[in-house]
LOFILUM-456349 format. One record per residue (C-alpha): residue number from 0; x, y, z. Coordinates in nm, 4 decimals. Layout:
+-----+----------+----------+----------+
| num |        x |        y |        z |
+-----+----------+----------+----------+
| NUM |        X |        Y |        Z |
...
+-----+----------+----------+----------+
***
This chain:
+-----+----------+----------+----------+
| num |        x |        y |        z |
+-----+----------+----------+----------+
|   0 |  14.9485 |   6.4790 |   4.2814 |
|   1 |  14.6913 |   6.7217 |   4.4298 |
|   2 |  14.3732 |   6.8178 |   4.2586 |
|   3 |  14.1802 |   7.1410 |   4.3099 |
|   4 |  13.8573 |   7.1054 |   4.4994 |
|   5 |  13.5507 |   7.0879 |   4.2856 |
|   6 |  13.3262 |   7.3952 |   4.2862 |
|   7 |  13.0421 |   7.1879 |   4.4318 |
|   8 |  13.2672 |   7.0821 |   4.7222 |
|   9 |  13.3665 |   7.4448 |   4.7922 |
|  10 |  13.0037 |   7.5559 |   4.7856 |
|  11 |  12.9215 |   7.2759 |   5.0304 |
|  12 |  13.1846 |   7.3957 |   5.2768 |
|  13 |  13.0724 |   7.7578 |   5.2861 |
|  14 |  12.7245 |   7.6937 |   5.4318 |
|  15 |  12.8673 |   7.4593 |   5.6985 |
|  16 |  13.1253 |   7.7188 |   5.7979 |
|  17 |  12.8598 |   7.9917 |   5.8019 |
|  18 |  12.6309 |   7.7768 |   6.0150 |
|  19 |  12.9109 |   7.7231 |   6.2658 |
|  20 |  12.9546 |   8.1000 |   6.2998 |
|  21 |  12.5795 |   8.1494 |   6.3271 |
|  22 |  12.5675 |   7.8861 |   6.6010 |
|  23 |  12.8536 |   8.0505 |   6.7927 |
|  24 |  12.6970 |   8.3940 |   6.7614 |
|  25 |  12.3615 |   8.2587 |   6.8831 |
|  26 |  12.5223 |   8.0966 |   7.1871 |
|  27 |  12.7008 |   8.4207 |   7.2756 |
|  28 |  12.3836 |   8.6255 |   7.2176 |
|  29 |  12.1925 |   8.4000 |   7.4565 |
|  30 |  12.4569 |   8.3440 |   7.7232 |
|  31 |  12.5924 |   8.6988 |   7.7631 |
|  32 |  12.2590 |   8.8668 |   7.8548 |
|  33 |  12.1699 |   8.5887 |   8.1009 |
|  34 |  12.5151 |   8.6040 |   8.2613 |
|  35 |  12.4969 |   8.9838 |   8.2797 |
|  36 |  12.1511 |   8.9639 |   8.4372 |
|  37 |  12.2841 |   8.7246 |   8.6994 |
|  38 |  12.5806 |   8.9492 |   8.7807 |
|  39 |  12.3664 |   9.2624 |   8.8175 |
|  40 |  12.0833 |   9.0943 |   9.0066 |
|  41 |  12.2813 |   8.8757 |   9.2464 |
|  42 |  12.6333 |   9.0168 |   9.2813 |
|  43 |  12.6682 |   9.3922 |   9.2196 |
|  44 |  12.3077 |   9.5083 |   9.2514 |
|  45 |  12.3593 |   9.6615 |   9.5959 |
|  46 |  12.6725 |   9.8496 |   9.4962 |
|  47 |  12.6312 |  10.2285 |   9.5099 |
|  48 |  12.7805 |  10.2620 |   9.1621 |
|  49 |  12.5012 |  10.0469 |   9.0150 |
|  50 |  12.2033 |  10.1343 |   9.2336 |
|  51 |  12.2234 |  10.5057 |   9.3106 |
|  52 |  12.3298 |  10.6045 |   9.6670 |
|  53 |  12.0127 |  10.8147 |   9.6964 |
|  54 |  11.7993 |  10.5058 |   9.6392 |
|  55 |  12.0095 |  10.2909 |   9.8698 |
|  56 |  11.9794 |  10.5479 |  10.1472 |
|  57 |  11.6095 |  10.6255 |  10.1000 |
|  58 |  11.3746 |  10.5765 |  10.3936 |
|  59 |  11.0453 |  10.6475 |  10.2176 |
|  60 |  11.0167 |  10.5670 |   9.8475 |
|  61 |  10.7292 |  10.6950 |   9.6310 |
|  62 |  10.6380 |  10.5511 |   9.2922 |
|  63 |  10.4142 |  10.7818 |   9.0858 |
|  64 |  10.2245 |  10.6226 |   8.7947 |
|  65 |   9.9186 |  10.6912 |   8.5825 |
|  66 |   9.7105 |  10.3712 |   8.5964 |
|  67 |   9.6733 |  10.0572 |   8.8091 |
|  68 |   9.9114 |   9.7857 |   8.6754 |
|  69 |  10.1793 |  10.0385 |   8.5652 |
|  70 |  10.3678 |   9.9503 |   8.8823 |
|  71 |  10.4235 |   9.5861 |   8.7826 |
|  72 |  10.4270 |   9.6228 |   8.4041 |
|  73 |  10.7124 |   9.8758 |   8.4141 |
|  74 |  10.8575 |   9.9495 |   8.7592 |
|  75 |  10.8735 |   9.6191 |   8.9460 |
|  76 |  11.2519 |   9.5635 |   8.9094 |
|  77 |  11.3096 |   9.9073 |   9.0651 |
|  78 |  11.0435 |   9.8709 |   9.3344 |
|  79 |  11.1557 |   9.5250 |   9.4410 |
|  80 |  11.5228 |   9.6054 |   9.3877 |
|  81 |  11.5035 |   9.8922 |   9.6370 |
|  82 |  11.2542 |   9.7546 |   9.8896 |
|  83 |  11.3997 |   9.4023 |   9.9069 |
|  84 |  11.7493 |   9.5323 |   9.9729 |
|  85 |  11.6519 |   9.7325 |  10.2800 |
|  86 |  11.3534 |   9.6278 |  10.4888 |
|  87 |  11.3700 |   9.9638 |  10.6692 |
|  88 |  11.2527 |  10.1405 |  10.3515 |
|  89 |  10.8803 |  10.2127 |  10.3313 |
|  90 |  10.7319 |  10.2047 |   9.9831 |
|  91 |  10.4404 |  10.4110 |   9.8596 |
|  92 |  10.2463 |  10.4000 |   9.5319 |
|  93 |  10.0501 |  10.7014 |   9.4069 |
|  94 |   9.8410 |  10.6242 |   9.0975 |
|  95 |   9.6825 |  10.9272 |   8.9329 |
|  96 |   9.3704 |  10.7446 |   8.8082 |
|  97 |   9.1688 |  10.4296 |   8.8631 |
|  98 |   9.2117 |  10.3305 |   8.4976 |
|  99 |   8.8417 |  10.3760 |   8.4292 |
| 100 |   8.8682 |  10.4130 |   8.0504 |
| 101 |   8.6533 |  10.1016 |   8.0005 |
| 102 |   8.4352 |  10.1435 |   8.3092 |
| 103 |   8.6397 |   9.9130 |   8.5335 |
| 104 |   8.7820 |  10.1801 |   8.7615 |
| 105 |   8.6586 |  10.0455 |   9.0935 |
| 106 |   8.7572 |   9.6904 |   9.0017 |
| 107 |   9.1061 |   9.8037 |   8.9061 |
| 108 |   9.1412 |  10.0056 |   9.2265 |
| 109 |   9.0683 |   9.6920 |   9.4293 |
| 110 |   9.3062 |   9.4844 |   9.2185 |
| 111 |   9.5789 |   9.7399 |   9.2853 |
| 112 |   9.5725 |   9.6550 |   9.6556 |
| 113 |   9.6640 |   9.2950 |   9.5798 |
| 114 |   9.9478 |   9.4072 |   9.3565 |
| 115 |  10.0832 |   9.6377 |   9.6257 |
| 116 |  10.0769 |   9.3556 |   9.8772 |
| 117 |  10.2728 |   9.1331 |   9.6380 |
| 118 |  10.5321 |   9.4083 |   9.5859 |
| 119 |  10.5713 |   9.4831 |   9.9572 |
| 120 |  10.3861 |   9.8165 |   9.9594 |
| 121 |  10.1535 |   9.8762 |  10.2558 |
| 122 |   9.7857 |   9.9208 |  10.1748 |
| 123 |   9.7758 |  10.2605 |  10.3469 |
| 124 |  10.0318 |  10.3884 |  10.0978 |
| 125 |   9.8728 |  10.2288 |   9.7929 |
| 126 |   9.6411 |  10.4898 |   9.6458 |
| 127 |   9.4578 |  10.5251 |   9.3145 |
| 128 |   9.2962 |  10.8669 |   9.2738 |
| 129 |   8.9672 |  10.9375 |   9.0977 |
| 130 |   8.9933 |  11.3098 |   9.0243 |
| 131 |   8.7576 |  11.4395 |   8.7506 |
| 132 |   9.0496 |  11.6071 |   8.5709 |
| 133 |   9.2670 |  11.2951 |   8.5843 |
| 134 |   9.0587 |  11.0298 |   8.4132 |
| 135 |   9.2209 |  10.7518 |   8.2116 |
| 136 |   9.2255 |  10.8595 |   7.8469 |
| 137 |   9.5131 |  10.7957 |   7.6029 |
| 138 |   9.4165 |  11.1056 |   7.4027 |
| 139 |   9.4161 |  11.3548 |   7.6926 |
| 140 |   9.7149 |  11.5425 |   7.8355 |
| 141 |   9.6483 |  11.5745 |   8.2072 |
| 142 |   9.6749 |  11.8944 |   8.4139 |
| 143 |  10.0401 |  11.8844 |   8.5197 |
| 144 |   9.9975 |  12.1610 |   8.7755 |
| 145 |   9.7297 |  11.9545 |   8.9492 |
| 146 |   9.9511 |  11.6443 |   8.9482 |
| 147 |  10.2448 |  11.8419 |   9.0846 |
| 148 |  10.0349 |  11.9690 |   9.3742 |
| 149 |   9.9093 |  11.6187 |   9.4579 |
| 150 |  10.2615 |  11.4751 |   9.4531 |
| 151 |  10.3909 |  11.7574 |   9.6719 |
| 152 |  10.1119 |  11.6920 |   9.9213 |
| 153 |  10.1949 |  11.3221 |   9.9502 |
| 154 |  10.5686 |  11.3871 |   9.9691 |
| 155 |  10.5109 |  11.5977 |  10.2797 |
| 156 |  10.2510 |  11.3613 |  10.4244 |
| 157 |  10.4643 |  11.0487 |  10.3875 |
| 158 |  10.8061 |  11.2180 |  10.4349 |
| 159 |  10.9240 |  11.0934 |  10.0949 |
| 160 |  11.2955 |  11.1184 |  10.0160 |
| 161 |  11.3042 |  10.9457 |   9.6733 |
| 162 |  11.0608 |  10.9259 |   9.3811 |
| 163 |  11.0339 |  10.6935 |   9.0812 |
| 164 |  10.8250 |  10.7817 |   8.7765 |
| 165 |  10.8128 |  10.7763 |   8.3951 |
| 166 |  11.0502 |  10.9690 |   8.1715 |
| 167 |  10.9261 |  11.2041 |   7.8994 |
| 168 |  10.8467 |  10.9094 |   7.6689 |
| 169 |  10.6217 |  10.7428 |   7.9228 |
| 170 |  10.7585 |  10.3962 |   7.8229 |
| 171 |  10.4597 |  10.3386 |   7.5911 |
| 172 |  10.4067 |  10.6966 |   7.4732 |
| 173 |  10.0720 |  10.7141 |   7.6553 |
| 174 |   9.9784 |  11.0821 |   7.7067 |
| 175 |   9.8757 |  11.0187 |   8.0672 |
| 176 |  10.2169 |  10.8640 |   8.1408 |
| 177 |  10.3955 |  11.1556 |   7.9792 |
| 178 |  10.1902 |  11.4115 |   8.1712 |
| 179 |  10.2829 |  11.2405 |   8.4985 |
| 180 |  10.6480 |  11.2549 |   8.3953 |
| 181 |  10.6280 |  11.6229 |   8.3038 |
| 182 |  10.4661 |  11.7128 |   8.6361 |
| 183 |  10.6970 |  11.5115 |   8.8614 |
| 184 |  11.0098 |  11.6115 |   8.6690 |
| 185 |  10.9197 |  11.9797 |   8.6916 |
| 186 |  10.8546 |  11.9465 |   9.0636 |
| 187 |  11.1808 |  11.7605 |   9.1290 |
| 188 |  11.3838 |  12.0003 |   8.9139 |
| 189 |  11.2489 |  12.3318 |   9.0405 |
| 190 |  11.1326 |  12.2868 |   9.3996 |
| 191 |  11.4315 |  12.3067 |   9.6363 |
| 192 |  11.2391 |  12.1052 |   9.8960 |
| 193 |  11.1520 |  11.8237 |   9.6552 |
| 194 |  11.3182 |  11.4849 |   9.7083 |
| 195 |  11.5437 |  11.3278 |   9.4491 |
| 196 |  11.3511 |  11.1786 |   9.1564 |
| 197 |  11.4479 |  10.9110 |   8.9038 |
| 198 |  11.2748 |  10.8447 |   8.5728 |
| 199 |  11.2422 |  10.5129 |   8.3922 |
| 200 |  11.4088 |  10.5141 |   8.0505 |
| 201 |  11.1884 |  10.4725 |   7.7437 |
| 202 |  11.3280 |  10.2604 |   7.4607 |
| 203 |  11.2239 |  10.1831 |   7.1040 |
| 204 |  10.9552 |   9.9223 |   7.0439 |
| 205 |  11.2114 |   9.6731 |   6.9141 |
| 206 |  11.4297 |   9.7037 |   7.2239 |
| 207 |  11.1289 |   9.6885 |   7.4532 |
| 208 |  11.0352 |   9.3338 |   7.3540 |
| 209 |  11.3701 |   9.1562 |   7.3432 |
| 210 |  11.3549 |   8.9725 |   7.6777 |
| 211 |  11.7125 |   9.0108 |   7.8089 |
| 212 |  11.8575 |   9.0818 |   7.4657 |
| 213 |  11.8631 |   9.4558 |   7.5264 |
| 214 |  12.0507 |   9.4282 |   7.8571 |
| 215 |  12.4071 |   9.4387 |   7.7142 |
| 216 |  12.3258 |   9.7606 |   7.5262 |
| 217 |  12.1530 |   9.9102 |   7.8311 |
| 218 |  12.4406 |   9.8098 |   8.0582 |
| 219 |  12.7088 |   9.9511 |   7.8282 |
| 220 |  12.7303 |  10.2905 |   8.0104 |
| 221 |  12.7593 |  10.0976 |   8.3384 |
| 222 |  13.0292 |   9.8515 |   8.2323 |
| 223 |  13.3173 |  10.0258 |   8.4064 |
| 224 |  13.1053 |  10.0546 |   8.7217 |
| 225 |  13.0149 |   9.6852 |   8.7012 |
| 226 |  13.3814 |   9.5884 |   8.6641 |
| 227 |  13.4721 |   9.8172 |   8.9560 |
| 228 |  13.1929 |   9.6721 |   9.1702 |
| 229 |  13.3162 |   9.3201 |   9.0987 |
| 230 |  13.6710 |   9.4243 |   9.1891 |
| 231 |  13.6028 |   9.6219 |   9.5063 |
| 232 |  13.2413 |   9.6505 |   9.6317 |
| 233 |  13.1330 |   9.9638 |   9.8137 |
| 234 |  12.8183 |  10.1158 |   9.9632 |
| 235 |  12.9417 |  10.4705 |   9.8972 |
| 236 |  13.0131 |  10.6318 |   9.5638 |
| 237 |  13.1056 |  10.9522 |   9.3913 |
| 238 |  12.7889 |  11.1691 |   9.3790 |
| 239 |  12.8373 |  11.1919 |   9.0032 |
| 240 |  12.7721 |  10.8167 |   8.9835 |
| 241 |  12.4292 |  10.8713 |   9.1371 |
| 242 |  12.2812 |  11.0223 |   8.8230 |
| 243 |  12.1921 |  10.6794 |   8.6816 |
| 244 |  12.0881 |  10.3432 |   8.8187 |
| 245 |  12.0565 |   9.9915 |   8.6791 |
| 246 |  11.8315 |   9.7394 |   8.8559 |
| 247 |  11.7709 |   9.3782 |   8.7563 |
| 248 |  11.5194 |   9.1279 |   8.8908 |
| 249 |  11.6430 |   8.8109 |   9.0531 |
| 250 |  11.4427 |   8.5009 |   8.9645 |
| 251 |  11.2542 |   8.5321 |   9.2948 |
| 252 |  11.1700 |   8.8980 |   9.2280 |
| 253 |  11.0577 |   8.8116 |   8.8761 |
| 254 |  10.8125 |   8.5595 |   9.0223 |
| 255 |  10.6908 |   8.8309 |   9.2607 |
| 256 |  10.6389 |   9.0555 |   8.9585 |
| 257 |  10.4244 |   8.7922 |   8.7909 |
| 258 |  10.2302 |   8.7389 |   9.1125 |
| 259 |  10.1721 |   9.1149 |   9.1420 |
| 260 |  10.0373 |   9.1404 |   8.7892 |
| 261 |   9.8212 |   8.8311 |   8.8420 |
| 262 |   9.6247 |   9.0406 |   9.0925 |
| 263 |   9.5115 |   9.2623 |   8.8012 |
| 264 |   9.2665 |   8.9975 |   8.6826 |
| 265 |   9.0718 |   9.2365 |   8.4613 |
| 266 |   9.3891 |   9.3157 |   8.2650 |
| 267 |   9.5361 |   8.9663 |   8.2374 |
| 268 |   9.4771 |   8.8987 |   7.8672 |
| 269 |   9.6867 |   8.6627 |   7.6532 |
| 270 |   9.9048 |   8.9437 |   7.5168 |
| 271 |   9.9810 |   9.0674 |   7.8673 |
| 272 |  10.0819 |   8.7133 |   7.9603 |
| 273 |  10.3298 |   8.7229 |   7.6715 |
| 274 |  10.4403 |   9.0710 |   7.7804 |
| 275 |  10.5352 |   8.9346 |   8.1220 |
| 276 |  10.7876 |   8.7093 |   7.9502 |
| 277 |  10.9404 |   8.9126 |   7.6681 |
| 278 |  10.9340 |   9.2709 |   7.7976 |
| 279 |  11.2626 |   9.4105 |   7.9243 |
| 280 |  11.0703 |   9.6152 |   8.1822 |
| 281 |  10.9776 |   9.3118 |   8.3900 |
| 282 |  11.3400 |   9.1942 |   8.3959 |
| 283 |  11.5424 |   9.5122 |   8.4418 |
| 284 |  11.5124 |   9.8912 |   8.4682 |
| 285 |  11.7562 |  10.1691 |   8.3935 |
| 286 |  11.6848 |  10.4966 |   8.5670 |
| 287 |  11.8021 |  10.8530 |   8.5248 |
| 288 |  11.8005 |  11.1178 |   8.7965 |
| 289 |  11.6106 |  11.4405 |   8.7368 |
| 290 |  11.8650 |  11.7209 |   8.7578 |
| 291 |  11.7903 |  12.0131 |   8.9852 |
| 292 |  11.7918 |  12.3571 |   8.8226 |
| 293 |  11.8841 |  12.6774 |   9.0004 |
| 294 |  11.6233 |  12.9449 |   9.0638 |
| 295 |  11.7969 |  13.1625 |   8.8016 |
| 296 |  11.7755 |  12.8835 |   8.5421 |
| 297 |  11.4132 |  12.8315 |   8.6329 |
| 298 |  11.3332 |  13.1979 |   8.5713 |
| 299 |  11.5127 |  13.1884 |   8.2362 |
| 300 |  11.3075 |  12.8835 |   8.1342 |
| 301 |  10.9837 |  13.0560 |   8.2300 |
+-----+----------+----------+----------+
***
C-alpha cells in the first residue's frame, strides 16, 4: 500500500532540485564564456570574418585616444590582437592630452612610453599632445575641428591605413573621449582620402564589469561567422563582413595588458587593479567600422 508523501518531504525536495538547476546554470555560465574566449583568442581570431580584412591587411595602424592609459584600459585586445598577428604592421598611438587634470601631465607622458613599449608600439610613434585647447577635463567638449586636423596630419606623416578610436559613447561617457570619437568619425566618414576607421563599442555599466560574462552576448552577432571560421578558415572575406570585428586577448596578451598598465604608476590605484580583472575591455573588444558617406550625403548633413 502506497502512502502520499508528506508535505514536509515535498518541500524538502523542491530546494534540492532548485539547487541542482542553479548549480548547472552556474557551471554553464562560467564555462561557456571561457570556452568562447579560448575559441576566439586562439583558434578563429585571425579569420577575416572575425577580425576585419582591413585590419588584417593594415601596414600602419593608428590608435587615437584622449588620455595616457586609455590605450591599455580599453584598447589593448585590439592593439595586441592586430600587432601580434602580423609583425610587419607598425603601430602608432596618438593621445590628445597628457592627462594633466591633476597636475601630473609630464609624469603621465613619460609613463605612456613604457606602456607603448609593452604593447609593441615604437617610441617615435607614441605621442601625447599638450595643446592648450585639448587639456584633460571631463566637463569640456574639445575642439573637434582641431582634433580632426591633427589626426589628418599624422595619417599623412605615418602613412596610416587603419585607425582605432572610441565610439560616440566614449566607453566611459567622458566628454574628452566622445569629442575624439566625433572628430575621428567625421574625418573617416567624409574625407575620401581618410583610412578606414573602427570604433570601440560602448556598453552599459553592468555589462562593462562582468569579466567574460558579457562575451556570449557580444559574440552573438558573430556566431555564424565563428561557426564558419571553425568549419573552413580563410584570410579573405566578403567586404560586408568587414564592418565589424571581434578581438579577444590570449592569456599571454592579457599579461602584456597588465604589464602595460603597470607602467602608469601614477594611475595604479586599488580600483584600477580590480578593473584590470573584471572589465570586459581588458579581455575582449568589439569594433564597428565607420561608414563612408558620399559627398552628396555630406552636403545634405551640413
